[in-house]
C-alpha positions as CSV (number, residue, x, y, z in Angstrom):
1,X,-18.9,-137.3,-142.7
2,X,-15.1,-136.8,-141.1
3,X,-13.5,-133.4,-141.9
4,X,-10.1,-134.0,-142.8
5,X,-7.2,-131.1,-143.1
6,X,-3.8,-131.6,-144.8
7,X,-1.3,-128.8,-143.4
8,X,1.6,-128.8,-145.6
9,X,0.6,-130.0,-149.2
10,X,3.9,-130.2,-150.8
11,X,5.1,-133.1,-152.9
12,X,3.7,-135.7,-150.6
13,X,0.8,-134.1,-148.9
14,X,-0.7,-132.7,-151.9
15,X,-0.7,-136.4,-153.3
16,X,-2.1,-137.7,-150.4
17,X,-4.8,-135.3,-149.9
18,X,-5.9,-135.7,-153.6
19,X,-6.0,-139.3,-152.9
20,X,-8.7,-138.8,-150.0
21,X,-10.4,-136.2,-151.9
22,X,-11.0,-138.5,-155.4
23,X,-12.3,-140.9,-152.9
24,X,-15.2,-138.6,-152.0
25,X,-13.5,-137.4,-148.4
26,X,-14.2,-134.1,-147.1
27,X,-10.7,-132.7,-147.4
28,X,-9.0,-128.9,-146.9
29,X,-5.6,-128.3,-148.0
30,X,-3.7,-125.6,-145.9
31,X,-0.4,-124.5,-147.2
32,X,2.5,-121.9,-147.0
33,X,3.4,-121.4,-150.7
34,X,1.0,-118.6,-152.0
35,X,1.5,-119.5,-155.5
36,X,0.7,-123.3,-154.7
37,X,-2.5,-121.9,-153.2
38,X,-3.7,-120.1,-156.0
39,X,-3.0,-122.8,-158.7
40,X,-5.2,-125.3,-156.7
41,X,-8.0,-122.9,-156.5
42,X,-7.7,-122.0,-160.2
43,X,-7.3,-125.5,-161.6
44,X,-7.3,-128.3,-158.9
45,X,-4.3,-130.3,-157.7
46,X,-2.4,-132.1,-160.2
47,X,-0.9,-135.4,-159.5
48,X,1.3,-136.8,-162.1
49,X,2.2,-140.5,-161.6
50,X,4.2,-142.7,-163.8
51,X,1.1,-144.3,-165.4
52,X,-1.6,-141.6,-165.3
53,X,-2.3,-138.1,-164.4
54,X,-5.0,-136.9,-162.3
55,X,-6.7,-133.6,-161.4
56,X,-8.8,-133.4,-158.5
57,X,-10.6,-129.9,-157.1
58,X,-10.3,-129.3,-153.4
59,X,-10.3,-126.3,-151.1
60,X,-6.9,-124.6,-150.4
61,X,-6.2,-122.0,-147.8
62,X,-3.2,-119.7,-147.5
63,X,-1.9,-119.6,-143.8
64,X,-3.2,-116.1,-143.4
65,X,-6.7,-117.5,-144.1
66,X,-6.6,-120.0,-141.2
67,X,-7.9,-117.7,-138.8
68,X,-11.1,-117.4,-140.9
69,X,-12.0,-121.0,-141.1
70,X,-14.9,-121.6,-138.7
71,X,-15.4,-125.4,-139.2
72,X,-13.2,-127.8,-137.1
73,X,-11.5,-131.1,-138.1
74,X,-11.9,-134.6,-137.2
75,X,-8.4,-135.3,-138.6
76,X,-5.8,-133.4,-139.5
77,X,-2.5,-134.9,-141.2
78,X,0.7,-132.6,-140.8
79,X,3.0,-132.7,-143.7
80,X,5.5,-129.8,-143.0
81,X,9.0,-130.3,-142.6
82,X,10.0,-131.7,-139.4
83,X,11.5,-128.6,-138.2
84,X,8.1,-126.8,-139.0
85,X,5.9,-129.1,-136.8
86,X,5.4,-127.0,-133.7
87,X,4.1,-123.8,-135.4
88,X,2.2,-126.1,-137.9
89,X,0.3,-127.6,-134.8
90,X,-0.1,-124.3,-132.9
91,X,-1.7,-123.1,-136.3
92,X,-4.2,-125.8,-136.3
93,X,-4.9,-126.3,-132.7
94,X,-7.7,-123.7,-132.6
95,X,-9.6,-125.8,-135.1
96,X,-9.4,-129.4,-133.1
97,X,-12.2,-130.8,-131.3
98,X,-11.5,-132.7,-127.9
99,X,-11.3,-135.7,-129.7
100,X,-9.7,-134.8,-133.0
101,X,-6.8,-136.7,-134.3
102,X,-3.2,-135.0,-135.4
103,X,-1.3,-137.2,-137.7
104,X,2.5,-136.3,-138.4
105,X,3.2,-137.7,-142.2
106,X,6.9,-136.6,-141.8
107,X,10.5,-137.6,-141.2
108,X,12.1,-137.7,-137.8
109,X,10.4,-138.1,-134.6
110,X,8.0,-135.5,-135.0
111,X,5.5,-137.4,-132.6
112,X,6.8,-135.8,-129.6
113,X,6.7,-132.2,-131.1
114,X,3.0,-132.8,-132.0
115,X,1.9,-134.2,-128.9
116,X,3.6,-131.4,-126.9
117,X,1.3,-128.8,-128.6
118,X,-1.9,-130.7,-129.3
119,X,-2.0,-133.3,-126.5
120,X,-0.7,-136.9,-126.3
121,X,-4.6,-137.7,-126.3
122,X,-4.8,-136.4,-129.9
123,X,-1.7,-137.6,-131.3
124,X,-1.3,-140.4,-133.5
125,X,2.2,-141.8,-135.0
126,X,2.8,-142.3,-138.5
127,X,5.4,-143.7,-140.9
128,X,5.1,-142.8,-144.6
129,X,7.1,-144.4,-147.4
130,X,6.7,-143.1,-151.3
131,X,8.9,-140.6,-153.3
132,X,7.5,-137.6,-154.9
133,X,8.7,-134.1,-156.0
134,X,7.4,-130.9,-156.6
135,X,8.8,-127.7,-158.7
136,X,5.8,-126.0,-159.7
137,X,2.7,-124.9,-158.0
138,X,-0.4,-126.8,-158.4
139,X,1.5,-130.1,-159.4
140,X,3.1,-133.1,-157.6
141,X,5.2,-135.6,-159.3
142,X,4.4,-138.7,-157.5
143,X,6.7,-141.5,-158.2
144,X,5.0,-144.2,-156.1
145,X,1.0,-144.1,-157.0
146,X,-1.2,-145.4,-154.3
147,X,-1.0,-149.0,-155.1
148,X,2.9,-148.7,-154.3
149,X,3.1,-146.6,-151.4
150,X,3.2,-147.6,-147.8
151,X,1.9,-146.2,-144.3
152,X,2.2,-147.4,-140.6
153,X,0.1,-145.7,-138.0
154,X,0.0,-146.0,-134.6
155,X,-1.0,-144.8,-131.0
156,X,1.5,-143.4,-128.2
157,X,-0.9,-143.2,-125.6
158,X,-3.6,-145.5,-124.0
159,X,-6.1,-142.6,-124.9
160,X,-5.8,-143.2,-128.4
161,X,-5.7,-147.4,-128.3
162,X,-8.3,-148.3,-130.5
163,X,-8.6,-145.2,-132.5
164,X,-5.8,-146.2,-135.1
165,X,-7.9,-147.7,-137.4
166,X,-9.9,-144.2,-137.6
167,X,-6.9,-142.9,-139.3
168,X,-5.9,-146.2,-141.4
169,X,-9.1,-146.3,-142.9
170,X,-8.7,-142.8,-144.4
171,X,-5.0,-143.3,-145.4
172,X,-5.9,-146.7,-147.4
173,X,-7.2,-144.2,-150.1
174,X,-3.4,-143.3,-150.6
175,X,-1.5,-146.6,-150.3
176,X,-1.2,-149.7,-148.1
177,X,-1.5,-149.1,-144.3
178,X,-0.2,-151.1,-141.2
179,X,-1.2,-150.6,-137.8
180,X,2.0,-150.7,-135.7
181,X,1.8,-152.1,-132.2
182,X,4.9,-149.8,-131.3
183,X,4.8,-146.7,-133.6
184,X,7.9,-145.3,-132.2
185,X,9.9,-147.9,-133.1
186,X,8.4,-148.1,-136.5
187,X,9.3,-144.4,-137.1
188,X,12.8,-144.9,-135.7
189,X,13.4,-147.6,-138.4
190,X,12.4,-145.4,-141.0
191,X,14.7,-142.8,-139.4
192,X,17.3,-145.5,-139.8
193,X,16.8,-145.8,-143.6
194,X,16.5,-141.9,-144.1
195,X,19.8,-141.4,-142.3
196,X,21.6,-143.6,-145.0
197,X,19.9,-141.9,-147.8
198,X,18.5,-138.3,-147.7
199,X,21.4,-136.1,-146.6
200,X,24.3,-138.4,-147.9
201,X,23.1,-138.8,-151.3
202,X,22.3,-134.7,-151.4
203,X,25.7,-134.1,-150.3
204,X,26.8,-135.3,-153.8
205,X,24.0,-133.5,-155.6
206,X,22.9,-136.8,-157.3
207,X,19.8,-138.8,-157.6
208,X,19.6,-141.3,-154.8
209,X,20.7,-144.4,-156.6
210,X,23.3,-142.8,-158.7
211,X,24.6,-141.5,-155.4
212,X,24.4,-145.3,-154.1
213,X,26.2,-146.5,-157.0
214,X,29.2,-144.0,-156.9
215,X,32.2,-146.0,-155.8
216,X,32.4,-146.4,-151.6
217,X,29.0,-144.6,-151.4
218,X,27.2,-147.5,-150.6
219,X,29.2,-148.5,-147.9
220,X,29.5,-144.9,-146.2
221,X,25.6,-144.8,-146.5
222,X,25.0,-147.8,-145.0
223,X,27.5,-147.1,-141.9
224,X,25.3,-144.0,-141.3
225,X,22.3,-146.5,-141.3
226,X,24.1,-148.9,-139.1
227,X,24.8,-145.9,-136.4
228,X,21.2,-145.2,-136.7
229,X,19.9,-148.5,-135.8
230,X,22.1,-148.4,-132.5
231,X,20.7,-145.0,-131.9
232,X,17.1,-146.2,-132.3
233,X,18.1,-149.0,-129.5
234,X,19.9,-146.6,-127.3
235,X,16.9,-144.5,-127.4
236,X,14.8,-147.4,-125.9
237,X,13.1,-148.6,-129.6
238,X,13.7,-151.8,-130.7
239,X,14.4,-153.4,-134.4
240,X,11.3,-154.0,-136.1
241,X,9.8,-154.9,-139.4
242,X,8.3,-152.1,-141.5
243,X,7.5,-151.8,-145.4
244,X,5.7,-155.2,-145.0
245,X,9.3,-156.9,-144.2
246,X,9.8,-160.1,-142.5
247,X,11.5,-160.6,-139.2
248,X,14.6,-162.6,-140.3
249,X,17.0,-159.8,-139.3
250,X,15.4,-158.2,-136.5
251,X,18.4,-159.9,-134.1
252,X,21.1,-158.5,-136.4
253,X,20.8,-154.7,-136.3
254,X,23.3,-154.2,-139.0
255,X,21.9,-156.6,-141.3
256,X,18.2,-155.2,-140.5
257,X,19.6,-151.7,-141.5
258,X,21.0,-153.2,-144.8
259,X,17.7,-154.9,-145.6
260,X,15.9,-151.4,-145.0
261,X,18.1,-149.8,-147.3
262,X,18.0,-152.3,-149.9
263,X,14.1,-152.1,-150.2
264,X,14.1,-148.3,-150.3
265,X,16.7,-148.4,-153.2
266,X,15.1,-151.2,-155.3
267,X,11.1,-150.9,-154.4
268,X,10.7,-147.2,-153.4
269,X,13.2,-145.4,-155.8
270,X,13.2,-144.8,-159.4
271,X,16.5,-143.8,-161.3
272,X,15.6,-140.1,-161.2
273,X,14.5,-140.0,-157.5
274,X,16.1,-137.0,-156.0
275,X,15.8,-137.3,-152.1
276,X,13.6,-134.5,-150.2
277,X,16.9,-133.2,-148.9
278,X,18.4,-132.2,-152.2
279,X,15.1,-131.2,-153.3
280,X,15.4,-128.7,-150.5
281,X,18.7,-127.6,-151.3
282,X,17.9,-127.0,-155.0
283,X,15.2,-124.8,-153.9
284,X,17.4,-122.9,-151.6
285,X,15.8,-124.3,-148.3
286,X,17.5,-126.0,-145.4
287,X,17.4,-129.7,-145.1
288,X,16.0,-131.9,-142.1
289,X,19.5,-133.0,-141.3
290,X,19.3,-132.1,-137.8
291,X,16.2,-133.9,-137.1
292,X,17.6,-137.0,-138.9
293,X,21.4,-137.4,-138.8
294,X,21.6,-135.0,-136.1
295,X,19.0,-137.1,-133.9
296,X,21.5,-140.2,-134.7
297,X,24.3,-138.2,-133.1
298,X,22.6,-137.2,-130.1
299,X,20.9,-140.1,-128.9
300,X,24.2,-142.0,-129.2
301,X,26.1,-139.0,-127.4
302,X,23.3,-139.7,-124.6
303,X,24.9,-143.1,-123.8
304,X,28.6,-141.9,-124.6
305,X,28.6,-143.6,-128.2
306,X,30.3,-141.9,-131.0
307,X,28.3,-141.7,-134.5
308,X,31.4,-140.6,-136.5
309,X,29.6,-140.9,-139.9
310,X,26.4,-139.2,-139.1
311,X,28.2,-136.5,-137.4
312,X,30.4,-135.8,-140.7
313,X,27.1,-135.6,-142.7
314,X,25.7,-133.1,-140.1
315,X,28.7,-131.1,-140.3
316,X,29.0,-131.1,-144.2
317,X,25.5,-130.2,-144.5
318,X,25.9,-127.2,-142.0
319,X,28.5,-126.0,-144.6
320,X,26.3,-126.7,-147.6
321,X,23.4,-124.7,-146.2
322,X,25.9,-121.8,-145.1
323,X,27.0,-121.6,-148.8
324,X,30.5,-122.7,-148.0
325,X,30.4,-126.0,-149.7
326,X,28.7,-126.9,-153.0
327,X,26.6,-130.4,-153.2
328,X,28.7,-132.1,-155.9
329,X,30.0,-135.5,-156.5
330,X,33.4,-134.4,-155.5
331,X,32.3,-134.6,-151.7
332,X,32.3,-138.3,-152.1
333,X,36.0,-137.8,-151.0
334,X,35.5,-136.1,-148.0
335,X,32.9,-138.8,-146.7
336,X,35.1,-141.8,-148.2
337,X,38.1,-140.5,-146.2
338,X,36.2,-140.9,-143.2
339,X,35.3,-144.5,-144.1
340,X,38.6,-145.4,-144.8
341,X,39.7,-144.3,-141.4
342,X,37.4,-146.2,-139.5
343,X,36.4,-149.6,-139.4
344,X,32.3,-150.1,-140.2
């Protein structure tokens, strides 16, 4: 039986890892929140879903315990924030075999950071779409159960071509899995919708759908997504379907960005869904704005194209994280002033 580790068992990682463990797989949790590890050790990981709650026993290790682990892992799923990817991969690297696979279940383009640390020959790219939140140790609130969750996996090197199914077979215990023939482009498409939804809604301190329904905000958020799809193309990626979409809008990047946004709002979000960025701020943590909206700005700047809407999101997020600005609905005025001053 393959040995599996999940490094970073927050809201999403805990739920996915629990799915695998309930399926009878050999799964180990490695986590940086001490109280969370102790709660899992004491009573298992509790996964609360809209229609059921499941509690699963699973071995859990503190970061400081990793040096005591003597076994090696066949597949490692990285579930930490995108900005924590490198150290998490360095942490787990001594526990890899030459043919182990490392998979980033994360926002942003973390595949390059993973490959830099563990080698491209051990890296599999992934896209994840599900909504979860975690406010207490030992329990995750998973708003999309396995039957409503979606993943894509894919190779970024000839060295791993043909091995995607090894990861897909494991992930299918947690949701629908597509094997992508262009995982970099697939990840960019997820970044498109993340640029539209995560930080823009968090700046208002509101749930995703509530923020999108505020006057003018849907248009602003979509403007961020449209810039992001242009950044994807500028980076060398292509517009391609994800989430089981058709290809009817692949020739119209702006329409495709809107279709992506609509799918997330209507299929993968509940009325009380708070984006991961807002959850981070409510917990006093920094967001992944640099890895998402900041990546859009950087990619377009590299080809001398502006990204004013994503740039504004980056600037306002920096002020929130510096304590200079509160995340409140009043910030919509700052965002919409930019929208009014520029044709989208």
